[in-house]
GULUM-396698 format. One record per residue: residue in three letters; x, y, z of N, C-alpha, C, CB in turn; chain. Coordinates in steps of 0.05 Angstrom, whole numbers, plus 5000, padded with zeros to 4 digits. Last residue first. Glycine has a CB too. Example, Ala and Ser with C-alpha at 12.3 -4.5 7.8 and 13.67 -1.06 7.14 Angstrom:
<pabas>
ser; 5257; 4955; 5142; 5273; 4979; 5143; 5258; 5001; 5157; 5282; 4988; 5114; A
ala; 5264; 4886; 5156; 5246; 4910; 5156; 5264; 4934; 5156; 5226; 4911; 5181; A
</pabas>
This chain:
<pabas>
phe; 7755; 4080; 1166; 7758; 4068; 1153; 7730; 4063; 1133; 7769; 4051; 1167; A
ser; 7787; 4108; 1220; 7764; 4110; 1208; 7771; 4099; 1178; 7753; 4140; 1210; A
tyr; 7808; 4105; 1288; 7815; 4098; 1262; 7795; 4098; 1248; 7828; 4076; 1259; A
val; 7826; 4142; 1341; 7800; 4134; 1324; 7812; 4128; 1300; 7778; 4157; 1319; A
leu; 7853; 4132; 1406; 7859; 4139; 1386; 7836; 4124; 1366; 7888; 4133; 1384; A
thr; 7836; 4169; 1475; 7838; 4145; 1451; 7846; 4153; 1424; 7810; 4132; 1446; A
val; 7826; 4185; 1539; 7845; 4189; 1514; 7841; 4167; 1494; 7876; 4189; 1523; A
ala; 7774; 4200; 1587; 7788; 4181; 1563; 7800; 4190; 1550; 7776; 4169; 1545; A
thr; 7737; 4196; 1647; 7754; 4211; 1626; 7769; 4190; 1610; 7777; 4232; 1639; A
glu; 7677; 4190; 1676; 7699; 4172; 1656; 7712; 4200; 1647; 7684; 4148; 1626; A
thr; 7631; 4173; 1726; 7640; 4193; 1709; 7668; 4179; 1698; 7642; 4223; 1725; A
asp; 7565; 4161; 1757; 7594; 4148; 1744; 7604; 4166; 1729; 7593; 4121; 1727; A
leu; 7522; 4165; 1806; 7534; 4181; 1788; 7560; 4170; 1785; 7534; 4208; 1794; A
lys; 7505; 4132; 1853; 7486; 4141; 1829; 7497; 4149; 1806; 7470; 4162; 1835; A
glu; 7541; 4085; 1880; 7537; 4108; 1875; 7523; 4111; 1850; 7558; 4120; 1875; A
lys; 7517; 4028; 1927; 7524; 4039; 1899; 7521; 4070; 1898; 7504; 4025; 1876; A
ser; 7486; 4014; 1970; 7517; 4023; 1967; 7523; 4030; 1946; 7536; 4005; 1973; A
ala; 7438; 4008; 1956; 7444; 4039; 1972; 7474; 4041; 1970; 7435; 4040; 2008; A
asp; 7407; 3984; 1911; 7426; 3972; 1923; 7440; 4000; 1933; 7443; 3950; 1905; A
glu; 7365; 4005; 1872; 7358; 3985; 1897; 7380; 3983; 1919; 7354; 3955; 1886; A
leu; 7372; 4074; 1857; 7385; 4042; 1856; 7376; 4030; 1882; 7422; 4039; 1854; A
tyr; 7356; 4126; 1819; 7348; 4104; 1841; 7361; 4080; 1833; 7317; 4098; 1846; A
ser; 7376; 4157; 1773; 7365; 4169; 1797; 7355; 4155; 1829; 7343; 4180; 1785; A
asn; 7442; 4143; 1746; 7409; 4134; 1753; 7405; 4146; 1781; 7402; 4097; 1754; A
his; 7483; 4178; 1701; 7470; 4177; 1728; 7445; 4159; 1728; 7461; 4205; 1736; A
asn; 7545; 4182; 1677; 7519; 4167; 1672; 7503; 4168; 1698; 7523; 4136; 1664; A
ala; 7591; 4224; 1638; 7579; 4219; 1660; 7554; 4201; 1657; 7574; 4241; 1671; A
ala; 7653; 4242; 1610; 7627; 4234; 1607; 7621; 4232; 1630; 7621; 4212; 1593; A
val; 7704; 4264; 1565; 7695; 4267; 1593; 7666; 4260; 1591; 7700; 4295; 1605; A
ser; 7749; 4256; 1521; 7723; 4256; 1525; 7723; 4252; 1556; 7708; 4236; 1507; A
phe; 7796; 4262; 1466; 7791; 4266; 1486; 7770; 4270; 1501; 7800; 4278; 1488; A
lys; 7831; 4231; 1409; 7806; 4237; 1422; 7804; 4240; 1447; 7789; 4222; 1417; A
leu; 7864; 4233; 1344; 7859; 4232; 1375; 7835; 4246; 1391; 7882; 4243; 1387; A
ala; 7857; 4195; 1285; 7848; 4219; 1305; 7846; 4217; 1330; 7826; 4228; 1300; A
leu; 7870; 4172; 1221; 7873; 4174; 1253; 7866; 4199; 1263; 7902; 4168; 1263; A
ser; 7865; 4183; 1170; 7851; 4160; 1177; 7851; 4161; 1213; 7867; 4131; 1162; A
ser; 7896; 4232; 1155; 7866; 4225; 1143; 7853; 4206; 1151; 7864; 4220; 1117; A
asn; 7920; 4237; 1221; 7924; 4242; 1189; 7898; 4238; 1179; 7947; 4221; 1173; A
val; 7906; 4262; 1266; 7931; 4260; 1263; 7939; 4253; 1235; 7940; 4242; 1281; A
asn; 7848; 4310; 1283; 7868; 4289; 1262; 7893; 4285; 1262; 7867; 4296; 1237; A
ala; 7817; 4310; 1347; 7842; 4326; 1323; 7849; 4304; 1304; 7876; 4339; 1339; A
ser; 7764; 4321; 1386; 7781; 4305; 1371; 7794; 4319; 1351; 7768; 4286; 1361; A
ile; 7727; 4325; 1444; 7741; 4338; 1425; 7766; 4320; 1411; 7751; 4362; 1439; A
ser; 7666; 4313; 1482; 7694; 4304; 1466; 7701; 4325; 1449; 7693; 4276; 1447; A
val; 7620; 4296; 1535; 7637; 4321; 1515; 7663; 4317; 1507; 7641; 4349; 1530; A
glu; 7562; 4272; 1550; 7588; 4264; 1541; 7594; 4288; 1523; 7588; 4235; 1528; A
ala; 7510; 4241; 1591; 7524; 4270; 1582; 7550; 4259; 1572; 7530; 4295; 1609; A
arg; 7455; 4212; 1609; 7478; 4207; 1602; 7488; 4232; 1593; 7480; 4186; 1584; A
ser; 7406; 4181; 1658; 7411; 4203; 1642; 7442; 4198; 1635; 7404; 4233; 1657; A
lys; 7347; 4147; 1679; 7377; 4144; 1667; 7382; 4173; 1651; 7379; 4117; 1644; A
thr; 7308; 4149; 1733; 7310; 4163; 1711; 7339; 4164; 1703; 7299; 4187; 1715; A
asn; 7260; 4107; 1763; 7286; 4111; 1751; 7284; 4129; 1731; 7299; 4088; 1741; A
asp; 7200; 4094; 1765; 7222; 4092; 1785; 7248; 4099; 1783; 7225; 4072; 1791; A
asp; 7183; 4110; 1709; 7165; 4109; 1736; 7181; 4114; 1761; 7152; 4079; 1741; A
gly; 7230; 4148; 1672; 7210; 4127; 1677; 7200; 4128; 1702; 7220; 4101; 1675; A
ile; 7263; 4179; 1626; 7251; 4185; 1648; 7231; 4162; 1648; 7240; 4214; 1648; A
glu; 7327; 4185; 1601; 7302; 4166; 1598; 7285; 4166; 1628; 7315; 4131; 1589; A
thr; 7364; 4235; 1567; 7357; 4225; 1596; 7331; 4209; 1581; 7350; 4254; 1624; A
ser; 7421; 4256; 1541; 7404; 4241; 1538; 7390; 4237; 1563; 7413; 4222; 1527; A
ala; 7476; 4293; 1508; 7459; 4283; 1534; 7429; 4271; 1523; 7453; 4313; 1558; A
leu; 7537; 4311; 1477; 7519; 4301; 1480; 7501; 4296; 1509; 7526; 4283; 1469; A
ala; 7582; 4350; 1440; 7569; 4349; 1467; 7545; 4332; 1462; 7560; 4380; 1480; A
asn; 7640; 4359; 1407; 7620; 4340; 1406; 7604; 4343; 1432; 7632; 4312; 1402; A
phe; 7692; 4387; 1360; 7675; 4384; 1387; 7644; 4372; 1385; 7673; 4415; 1401; A
lys; 7740; 4374; 1320; 7714; 4371; 1323; 7707; 4371; 1354; 7706; 4345; 1309; A
ser; 7797; 4388; 1266; 7785; 4384; 1296; 7754; 4389; 1296; 7800; 4407; 1318; A
asn; 7806; 4401; 1214; 7811; 4382; 1227; 7810; 4376; 1258; 7829; 4379; 1220; A
lys; 7778; 4451; 1202; 7780; 4426; 1182; 7793; 4402; 1193; 7795; 4433; 1156; A
thr; 7754; 4467; 1268; 7774; 4467; 1246; 7768; 4449; 1229; 7800; 4462; 1253; A
ile; 7708; 4455; 1295; 7721; 4473; 1300; 7739; 4486; 1277; 7733; 4465; 1320; A
asp; 7650; 4439; 1285; 7675; 4433; 1265; 7690; 4452; 1271; 7671; 4434; 1234; A
trp; 7604; 4414; 1330; 7620; 4440; 1317; 7644; 4430; 1303; 7630; 4463; 1340; A
val; 7546; 4389; 1351; 7567; 4386; 1334; 7580; 4410; 1326; 7559; 4374; 1312; A
leu; 7495; 4369; 1400; 7521; 4390; 1390; 7542; 4385; 1379; 7532; 4403; 1407; A
asn; 7445; 4331; 1415; 7467; 4324; 1407; 7479; 4353; 1392; 7464; 4298; 1388; A
gly; 7398; 4301; 1460; 7402; 4326; 1443; 7437; 4321; 1436; 7394; 4358; 1463; A
ala; 7339; 4271; 1485; 7358; 4271; 1472; 7369; 4296; 1459; 7352; 4255; 1456; A
leu; 7289; 4234; 1524; 7293; 4265; 1503; 7327; 4259; 1501; 7282; 4305; 1524; A
arg; 7240; 4190; 1528; 7264; 4193; 1520; 7269; 4221; 1507; 7270; 4171; 1502; A
leu; 7199; 4164; 1578; 7198; 4185; 1560; 7231; 4188; 1550; 7183; 4213; 1574; A
ile; 7176; 4094; 1590; 7200; 4116; 1594; 7188; 4141; 1572; 7237; 4100; 1584; A
thr; 7154; 4034; 1623; 7150; 4059; 1607; 7165; 4085; 1611; 7125; 4067; 1611; A
ser; 7192; 3987; 1655; 7177; 4008; 1653; 7169; 4023; 1626; 7187; 4023; 1667; A
asn; 7206; 3926; 1692; 7196; 3935; 1664; 7182; 3961; 1666; 7174; 3914; 1651; A
glu; 7250; 3889; 1717; 7234; 3903; 1728; 7233; 3920; 1697; 7244; 3917; 1757; A
gln; 7271; 3815; 1740; 7266; 3837; 1718; 7250; 3856; 1724; 7257; 3830; 1695; A
glu; 7289; 3805; 1807; 7275; 3802; 1783; 7277; 3824; 1764; 7249; 3797; 1788; A
gln; 7361; 3809; 1825; 7335; 3811; 1830; 7317; 3803; 1806; 7329; 3836; 1839; A
val; 7425; 3784; 1842; 7405; 3793; 1824; 7373; 3786; 1830; 7413; 3779; 1798; A
ile; 7461; 3797; 1898; 7440; 3778; 1888; 7423; 3793; 1869; 7421; 3766; 1912; A
gly; 7503; 3838; 1913; 7509; 3812; 1898; 7489; 3795; 1884; 7520; 3796; 1916; A
asn; 7461; 3872; 1943; 7486; 3858; 1958; 7493; 3830; 1945; 7479; 3852; 1990; A
val; 7424; 3870; 1886; 7425; 3884; 1912; 7441; 3865; 1931; 7395; 3893; 1923; A
ile; 7413; 3889; 1815; 7430; 3874; 1834; 7430; 3884; 1866; 7458; 3875; 1822; A
pro; 7362; 3893; 1771; 7379; 3910; 1797; 7390; 3889; 1808; 7362; 3929; 1822; A
lys; 7357; 3891; 1707; 7353; 3872; 1727; 7371; 3880; 1748; 7357; 3845; 1718; A
asn; 7307; 3921; 1663; 7334; 3916; 1674; 7327; 3899; 1694; 7351; 3941; 1684; A
val; 7276; 3954; 1605; 7278; 3934; 1621; 7304; 3933; 1640; 7277; 3912; 1604; A
ser; 7232; 4010; 1571; 7260; 3998; 1588; 7256; 3971; 1600; 7269; 4016; 1613; A
tyr; 7203; 4038; 1522; 7202; 4015; 1544; 7225; 4009; 1556; 7192; 3990; 1535; A
gly; 7174; 4103; 1498; 7193; 4082; 1498; 7188; 4060; 1523; 7221; 4096; 1501; A
pro; 7169; 4166; 1467; 7161; 4148; 1491; 7175; 4123; 1479; 7126; 4145; 1499; A
gly; 7213; 4220; 1448; 7195; 4201; 1436; 7188; 4175; 1462; 7211; 4188; 1405; A
ile; 7260; 4267; 1420; 7237; 4265; 1442; 7219; 4243; 1432; 7218; 4294; 1447; A
glu; 7314; 4296; 1398; 7295; 4281; 1395; 7279; 4278; 1422; 7305; 4256; 1383; A
tyr; 7359; 4342; 1365; 7339; 4339; 1379; 7320; 4314; 1379; 7329; 4358; 1374; A
asp; 7422; 4368; 1338; 7398; 4345; 1335; 7386; 4341; 1361; 7409; 4316; 1325; A
ala; 7459; 4417; 1308; 7447; 4405; 1338; 7426; 4392; 1330; 7438; 4427; 1361; A
tyr; 7518; 4450; 1285; 7488; 4438; 1280; 7480; 4427; 1308; 7487; 4412; 1257; A
leu; 7566; 4488; 1252; 7555; 4482; 1273; 7529; 4476; 1272; 7558; 4499; 1289; A
ser; 7590; 4502; 1199; 7604; 4485; 1221; 7593; 4472; 1244; 7621; 4500; 1232; A
glu; 7556; 4536; 1179; 7564; 4512; 1157; 7579; 4493; 1179; 7589; 4524; 1128; A
ser; 7502; 4542; 1232; 7524; 4548; 1210; 7538; 4527; 1192; 7545; 4560; 1223; A
tyr; 7460; 4521; 1253; 7461; 4543; 1261; 7487; 4559; 1237; 7467; 4541; 1296; A
ser; 7410; 4468; 1235; 7439; 4475; 1232; 7442; 4507; 1232; 7451; 4461; 1203; A
tyr; 7380; 4425; 1268; 7374; 4449; 1266; 7407; 4459; 1257; 7359; 4461; 1295; A
arg; 7339; 4368; 1263; 7367; 4377; 1259; 7362; 4410; 1254; 7383; 4359; 1231; A
ala; 7296; 4327; 1301; 7296; 4351; 1280; 7331; 4358; 1290; 7265; 4383; 1287; A
gly; 7246; 4269; 1313; 7273; 4284; 1314; 7280; 4302; 1292; 7294; 4264; 1315; A
tyr; 7205; 4236; 1349; 7210; 4250; 1330; 7236; 4265; 1334; 7189; 4265; 1327; A
gly; 7206; 4164; 1365; 7192; 4188; 1367; 7203; 4209; 1341; 7199; 4200; 1398; A
val; 7214; 4105; 1408; 7208; 4114; 1375; 7198; 4142; 1381; 7181; 4094; 1356; A
ala; 7255; 4054; 1444; 7241; 4079; 1437; 7238; 4086; 1412; 7252; 4100; 1447; A
val; 7283; 4012; 1488; 7275; 4016; 1456; 7251; 4038; 1460; 7263; 3983; 1438; A
thr; 7334; 3981; 1528; 7321; 4012; 1517; 7303; 4004; 1490; 7351; 4039; 1504; A
gly; 7364; 3956; 1583; 7360; 3961; 1559; 7333; 3975; 1552; 7362; 3937; 1546; A
gln; 7413; 3934; 1629; 7389; 3953; 1622; 7383; 3956; 1595; 7394; 3981; 1631; A
tyr; 7435; 3884; 1678; 7433; 3896; 1653; 7413; 3916; 1648; 7429; 3878; 1637; A
glu; 7449; 3885; 1729; 7458; 3858; 1714; 7462; 3868; 1682; 7431; 3832; 1716; A
tyr; 7463; 3945; 1764; 7442; 3930; 1750; 7460; 3906; 1732; 7422; 3953; 1728; A
gly; 7500; 3970; 1789; 7479; 3963; 1808; 7456; 3949; 1788; 7467; 3991; 1826; A
ser; 7552; 3976; 1761; 7533; 4001; 1775; 7505; 3990; 1783; 7527; 4029; 1752; A
phe; 7576; 3928; 1760; 7581; 3948; 1783; 7570; 3965; 1779; 7603; 3956; 1789; A
lys; 7558; 3901; 1715; 7545; 3889; 1741; 7558; 3909; 1762; 7553; 3855; 1747; A
asn; 7531; 3924; 1659; 7555; 3932; 1676; 7546; 3925; 1706; 7564; 3965; 1672; A
glu; 7509; 3918; 1595; 7516; 3902; 1618; 7534; 3916; 1632; 7526; 3877; 1613; A
glu; 7454; 3944; 1554; 7477; 3947; 1567; 7483; 3933; 1590; 7480; 3970; 1572; A
tyr; 7425; 3962; 1490; 7430; 3938; 1513; 7458; 3947; 1526; 7432; 3903; 1498; A
ser; 7377; 3999; 1455; 7404; 3995; 1461; 7401; 3973; 1490; 7422; 4027; 1468; A
gly; 7344; 4026; 1391; 7348; 4010; 1418; 7374; 4002; 1428; 7334; 3986; 1416; A
phe; 7300; 4074; 1357; 7322; 4074; 1375; 7326; 4051; 1398; 7320; 4098; 1389; A
val; 7276; 4108; 1298; 7273; 4087; 1321; 7301; 4076; 1337; 7259; 4061; 1307; A
phe; 7248; 4173; 1284; 7273; 4155; 1295; 7262; 4130; 1309; 7292; 4173; 1318; A
leu; 7230; 4216; 1237; 7220; 4191; 1254; 7243; 4175; 1264; 7200; 4171; 1238; A
ser; 7244; 4286; 1223; 7250; 4254; 1219; 7235; 4242; 1237; 7280; 4243; 1223; A
ser; 7261; 4348; 1197; 7245; 4334; 1216; 7251; 4303; 1204; 7209; 4345; 1217; A
arg; 7277; 4381; 1161; 7291; 4379; 1181; 7281; 4363; 1198; 7296; 4399; 1189; A
ser; 7269; 4376; 1088; 7255; 4373; 1118; 7276; 4370; 1134; 7236; 4348; 1123; A
asp; 7280; 4367; 1036; 7288; 4392; 1048; 7269; 4396; 1073; 7285; 4416; 1026; A
pro; 7256; 4308; 1028; 7285; 4320; 1023; 7291; 4342; 1035; 7291; 4325; 0998; A
glu; 7206; 4284; 1084; 7218; 4306; 1051; 7244; 4313; 1053; 7203; 4339; 1046; A
phe; 7219; 4247; 1122; 7197; 4249; 1101; 7199; 4267; 1075; 7174; 4257; 1115; A
arg; 7273; 4209; 1147; 7265; 4240; 1136; 7239; 4239; 1114; 7295; 4254; 1119; A
tyr; 7284; 4170; 1192; 7267; 4167; 1170; 7261; 4195; 1164; 7242; 4151; 1176; A
asn; 7335; 4132; 1227; 7322; 4149; 1224; 7312; 4163; 1188; 7335; 4165; 1242; A
ser; 7353; 4085; 1274; 7349; 4091; 1247; 7330; 4118; 1243; 7335; 4064; 1233; A
gln; 7402; 4054; 1317; 7388; 4076; 1320; 7375; 4085; 1281; 7413; 4101; 1338; A
gly; 7436; 4014; 1371; 7420; 4021; 1335; 7408; 4037; 1338; 7399; 4002; 1318; A
ser; 7482; 3989; 1413; 7461; 4006; 1405; 7460; 4008; 1378; 7462; 4032; 1417; A
val; 7515; 3962; 1464; 7508; 3961; 1438; 7480; 3971; 1438; 7512; 3934; 1426; A
phe; 7568; 3955; 1517; 7541; 3965; 1511; 7540; 3962; 1484; 7536; 3994; 1520; A
phe; 7594; 3930; 1575; 7584; 3926; 1547; 7565; 3939; 1540; 7578; 3903; 1541; A
lys; 7646; 3931; 1623; 7621; 3942; 1613; 7620; 3935; 1580; 7620; 3976; 1619; A
asp; 7677; 3924; 1678; 7672; 3911; 1660; 7641; 3919; 1644; 7675; 3885; 1671; A
gly; 7725; 3935; 1730; 7704; 3950; 1712; 7699; 3932; 1687; 7716; 3979; 1701; A
thr; 7759; 3907; 1765; 7749; 3928; 1772; 7727; 3948; 1755; 7770; 3939; 1778; A
val; 7781; 3845; 1775; 7767; 3862; 1753; 7750; 3880; 1768; 7750; 3844; 1731; A
glu; 7841; 3825; 1808; 7816; 3834; 1810; 7800; 3849; 1794; 7816; 3842; 1828; A
thr; 7895; 3778; 1818; 7883; 3802; 1798; 7851; 3803; 1801; 7890; 3795; 1765; A
glu; 7931; 3768; 1882; 7907; 3764; 1859; 7904; 3791; 1844; 7874; 3755; 1875; A
gly; 7963; 3787; 1912; 7972; 3779; 1891; 7954; 3772; 1871; 7985; 3763; 1895; A
thr; 7946; 3800; 1966; 7946; 3772; 1961; 7960; 3768; 1936; 7919; 3761; 1960; A
asp; 7970; 3857; 1972; 7974; 3841; 1992; 7966; 3810; 1987; 7961; 3852; 2013; A
gln; 7959; 3882; 1924; 7982; 3882; 1927; 7987; 3865; 1957; 7990; 3910; 1924; A
asp; 7918; 3859; 1872; 7916; 3863; 1898; 7950; 3860; 1910; 7893; 3840; 1910; A
glu; 7917; 3887; 1806; 7929; 3870; 1820; 7930; 3876; 1856; 7955; 3869; 1806; A
gln; 7863; 3899; 1765; 7882; 3910; 1775; 7895; 3888; 1801; 7872; 3939; 1782; A
lys; 7828; 3918; 1702; 7838; 3894; 1719; 7864; 3905; 1739; 7849; 3867; 1696; A
ser; 7776; 3934; 1660; 7798; 3941; 1678; 7805; 3919; 1697; 7792; 3965; 1694; A
arg; 7744; 3946; 1602; 7747; 3926; 1623; 7774; 3940; 1634; 7748; 3892; 1613; A
tyr; 7691; 3961; 1554; 7709; 3968; 1572; 7714; 3948; 1598; 7700; 3992; 1580; A
tyr; 7656; 3975; 1494; 7669; 3952; 1514; 7691; 3967; 1525; 7682; 3923; 1498; A
asp; 7603; 3981; 1447; 7623; 3996; 1464; 7636; 3978; 1483; 7610; 4020; 1479; A
ile; 7582; 3986; 1381; 7588; 3964; 1401; 7608; 3983; 1425; 7606; 3933; 1383; A
met; 7532; 4019; 1343; 7558; 4023; 1357; 7554; 3999; 1378; 7564; 4058; 1372; A
gly; 7499; 4043; 1279; 7502; 4024; 1305; 7527; 4028; 1321; 7503; 3993; 1296; A
lys; 7452; 4080; 1243; 7480; 4078; 1256; 7475; 4061; 1278; 7495; 4105; 1267; A
his; 7426; 4102; 1179; 7426; 4087; 1197; 7453; 4088; 1216; 7421; 4066; 1185; A
arg; 7377; 4142; 1150; 7400; 4145; 1159; 7405; 4124; 1186; 7402; 4175; 1165; A
trp; 7332; 4145; 1089; 7345; 4138; 1111; 7371; 4138; 1122; 7340; 4120; 1112; A
asn; 7327; 4160; 1035; 7312; 4178; 1064; 7322; 4166; 1084; 7277; 4178; 1069; A
glu; 7386; 4141; 1013; 7361; 4148; 1002; 7350; 4168; 1029; 7340; 4118; 0992; A
tyr; 7425; 4123; 1063; 7411; 4112; 1042; 7382; 4121; 1034; 7409; 4086; 1047; A
asp; 7479; 4129; 1105; 7460; 4147; 1094; 7449; 4128; 1063; 7477; 4181; 1090; A
arg; 7508; 4095; 1155; 7505; 4096; 1133; 7475; 4111; 1125; 7510; 4070; 1124; A
ser; 7558; 4070; 1205; 7536; 4086; 1199; 7529; 4090; 1162; 7544; 4114; 1214; A
ala; 7588; 4044; 1263; 7582; 4043; 1233; 7558; 4059; 1225; 7578; 4014; 1224; A
lys; 7646; 4035; 1304; 7613; 4049; 1299; 7616; 4045; 1272; 7606; 4086; 1309; A
leu; 7668; 4006; 1362; 7661; 4002; 1344; 7639; 4015; 1329; 7661; 3985; 1347; A
lys; 7714; 4022; 1422; 7687; 4022; 1407; 7691; 4018; 1378; 7670; 4049; 1411; A
thr; 7750; 4004; 1478; 7745; 3999; 1450; 7713; 4006; 1443; 7753; 3968; 1442; A
lys; 7793; 3996; 1527; 7769; 4013; 1517; 7770; 4007; 1491; 7770; 4045; 1522; A
tyr; 7828; 3967; 1582; 7818; 3967; 1556; 7796; 3986; 1555; 7809; 3941; 1547; A
thr; 7879; 3962; 1632; 7852; 3978; 1624; 7846; 3982; 1596; 7851; 4006; 1634; A
glu; 7913; 3941; 1687; 7906; 3937; 1659; 7877; 3944; 1651; 7911; 3909; 1652; A
thr; 7960; 3951; 1737; 7932; 3956; 1725; 7935; 3947; 1694; 7922; 3990; 1727; A
lys; 8001; 3948; 1793; 7999; 3934; 1765; 7965; 3933; 1759; 8015; 3898; 1767; A
thr; 8034; 3990; 1836; 8011; 3986; 1824; 8010; 3969; 1799; 8001; 4009; 1820; A
asn; 8096; 3993; 1835; 8078; 3991; 1862; 8046; 3983; 1854; 8078; 4024; 1880; A
gly; 8101; 3961; 1776; 8114; 3973; 1798; 8098; 3970; 1822; 8119; 4001; 1793; A
ser; 8055; 3983; 1715; 8071; 3969; 1737; 8085; 3975; 1760; 8086; 3959; 1727; A
thr; 8001; 3998; 1679; 8019; 4003; 1689; 8031; 3983; 1710; 8013; 4023; 1697; A
phe; 7971; 4008; 1615; 7984; 3990; 1631; 8000; 4003; 1646; 7996; 3970; 1617; A
leu; 7917; 4025; 1570; 7936; 4038; 1597; 7944; 4014; 1612; 7917; 4060; 1620; A
leu; 7890; 4041; 1512; 7902; 4023; 1525; 7916; 4035; 1550; 7919; 4009; 1508; A
gly; 7835; 4048; 1464; 7851; 4061; 1484; 7861; 4040; 1502; 7835; 4081; 1498; A
leu; 7800; 4057; 1403; 7814; 4041; 1424; 7835; 4054; 1443; 7827; 4019; 1410; A
glu; 7753; 4054; 1354; 7766; 4072; 1376; 7777; 4051; 1394; 7744; 4093; 1393; A
ala; 7743; 4057; 1286; 7745; 4034; 1311; 7759; 4054; 1328; 7763; 4000; 1305; A
ser; 7685; 4060; 1237; 7711; 4072; 1256; 7709; 4055; 1282; 7708; 4110; 1264; A
ala; 7656; 4066; 1172; 7659; 4052; 1199; 7683; 4066; 1211; 7664; 4018; 1197; A
asp; 7602; 4077; 1130; 7621; 4087; 1144; 7632; 4077; 1171; 7613; 4109; 1148; A
trp; 7573; 4043; 1076; 7575; 4047; 1104; 7609; 4060; 1112; 7567; 4017; 1120; A
asp; 7564; 4085; 1014; 7569; 4058; 1026; 7571; 4063; 1060; 7599; 4046; 1013; A
lys; 7507; 4123; 0998; 7530; 4118; 1009; 7537; 4095; 1024; 7535; 4135; 1021; A
lys; 7466; 4154; 0953; 7470; 4123; 0963; 7503; 4125; 0972; 7465; 4096; 0934; A
glu; 7431; 4214; 0945; 7461; 4204; 0942; 7459; 4180; 0962; 7487; 4229; 0951; A
glu; 7381; 4238; 0950; 7387; 4229; 0923; 7418; 4219; 0923; 7382; 4252; 0901; A
thr; 7378; 4260; 1001; 7361; 4231; 0997; 7364; 4221; 0965; 7324; 4236; 1005; A
asn; 7425; 4277; 1045; 7418; 4276; 1020; 7401; 4254; 1002; 7438; 4280; 1011; A
leu; 7430; 4304; 1108; 7422; 4277; 1091; 7414; 4287; 1061; 7394; 4259; 1107; A
asp; 7488; 4342; 1120; 7461; 4337; 1128; 7449; 4310; 1110; 7443; 4367; 1122; A
ser; 7550; 4326; 1158; 7535; 4330; 1128; 7502; 4329; 1135; 7543; 4301; 1104; A
ala; 7574; 4319; 1204; 7566; 4341; 1199; 7544; 4348; 1172; 7590; 4354; 1197; A
asp; 7556; 4257; 1245; 7565; 4272; 1220; 7551; 4300; 1210; 7562; 4253; 1197; A
asp; 7534; 4236; 1291; 7552; 4264; 1299; 7570; 4267; 1267; 7578; 4258; 1333; A
phe; 7471; 4229; 1315; 7488; 4223; 1296; 7505; 4252; 1298; 7474; 4215; 1267; A
met; 7460; 4209; 1383; 7451; 4224; 1353; 7471; 4218; 1338; 7446; 4256; 1352; A
phe; 7467; 4178; 1428; 7447; 4196; 1429; 7443; 4203; 1398; 7454; 4220; 1449; A
ile; 7505; 4149; 1454; 7488; 4133; 1436; 7466; 4150; 1435; 7481; 4103; 1447; A
ser; 7555; 4129; 1482; 7552; 4148; 1466; 7531; 4144; 1443; 7576; 4153; 1457; A
ala; 7557; 4100; 1545; 7549; 4100; 1516; 7547; 4124; 1510; 7527; 4087; 1509; A
gln; 7624; 4094; 1572; 7590; 4104; 1571; 7583; 4098; 1546; 7581; 4138; 1577; A
ala; 7673; 4058; 1598; 7663; 4068; 1572; 7630; 4069; 1576; 7673; 4047; 1545; A
ser; 7714; 4086; 1652; 7694; 4063; 1642; 7678; 4079; 1617; 7669; 4052; 1669; A
ala; 7776; 4114; 1627; 7759; 4105; 1651; 7737; 4090; 1638; 7747; 4129; 1670; A
val; 7841; 4115; 1625; 7821; 4112; 1608; 7798; 4098; 1626; 7832; 4096; 1583; A
pro; 7878; 4168; 1650; 7868; 4147; 1658; 7847; 4142; 1633; 7856; 4149; 1687; A
ala; 7934; 4200; 1615; 7909; 4199; 1622; 7899; 4176; 1624; 7895; 4211; 1607; A
gly; 7994; 4200; 1608; 7984; 4193; 1639; 7954; 4199; 1640; 8000; 4212; 1664; A
thr; 8014; 4205; 1560; 8002; 4225; 1568; 7989; 4222; 1596; 7984; 4233; 1549; A
val; 8041; 4154; 1560; 8057; 4180; 1563; 8038; 4202; 1576; 8068; 4190; 1532; A
val; 8000; 4115; 1560; 8015; 4119; 1586; 8036; 4145; 1582; 8033; 4089; 1593; A
thr; 7980; 4130; 1506; 7960; 4135; 1528; 7983; 4135; 1559; 7933; 4104; 1528; A
leu; 8025; 4113; 1479; 8016; 4145; 1474; 7998; 4147; 1498; 7998; 4153; 1442; A
leu; 8032; 4061; 1484; 8054; 4079; 1494; 8040; 4108; 1497; 8080; 4081; 1472; A
ala; 7983; 4049; 1465; 7991; 4039; 1488; 8006; 4061; 1501; 8005; 4014; 1485; A
leu; 7993; 4059; 1408; 7974; 4076; 1428; 7976; 4074; 1453; 7949; 4071; 1427; A
thr; 8035; 4026; 1396; 8037; 4052; 1392; 8010; 4073; 1410; 8037; 4053; 1360; A
thr; 8011; 3974; 1398; 8034; 3982; 1425; 8033; 4012; 1417; 8073; 3966; 1423; A
leu; 7966; 3946; 1379; 7974; 3979; 1374; 7987; 3994; 1398; 7946; 3998; 1368; A
ser; 7946; 3892; 1426; 7953; 3905; 1403; 7958; 3937; 1399; 7933; 3898; 1387; A
lys; 7928; 3846; 1453; 7941; 3868; 1461; 7957; 3880; 1439; 7957; 3862; 1483; A
lys; 7862; 3828; 1442; 7892; 3824; 1434; 7901; 3848; 1444; 7899; 3820; 1401; A
phe; 7811; 3820; 1479; 7817; 3829; 1462; 7851; 3826; 1458; 7804; 3852; 1464; A
asn; 7755; 3783; 1510; 7784; 3787; 1508; 7793; 3800; 1482; 7798; 3761; 1510; A
met; 7701; 3769; 1548; 7706; 3786; 1520; 7742; 3793; 1525; 7681; 3823; 1518; A
</pabas>
């Protein structure tokens, strides 16, 4: 997957800040809009595009791209949300002059929540995700889950979502560069999301999820803070982690972390 080297302003901003754009983990946990579901209101799709670029030259030549597309919609008793997340990085070998891919991750997810009563905080959710990241020790990992969700508002500017439910996961491990047979497992998915509107123009978001399986427990967490530049643009800083409790390839690290600075355009 190739992306045009656009948004020069963003690239310069990323370089000036000096913040590396690291691997794009899945922010796939909950809905991050602060408004509660109004079953009498029908809204069009809300969408946003997130992009971070980092280029270095001189003694070390690197190229890093991070992009994310998100869309959501409230329709009567339903709330839908989908996301596509992509990350790629390349670095030039100083000895050979060849360019080596050091990161290549693709993630897509979708979720629908149905609230049974207009004034109820409870909902039924259906969730699905698919990820390709050969540097993680897996060629791909996929999840489908259903269950119960609840939203608790602690103030006008602070709320949290919680979800729990059974599911099913599929994955293909990679050991010493060799792709293994597909593995299947039943799982229990737990997820939580805390959203705090710090001010009118800034927001704090903390996400966490874990998918407990027979052999592997896959967990994710992300903390981010964003500040509006104008009505359409926001600057976002995030720190995330992804952990697998078991990898067949012992040479791989179980924990991956990332730090990213990106611009978010809403439309």
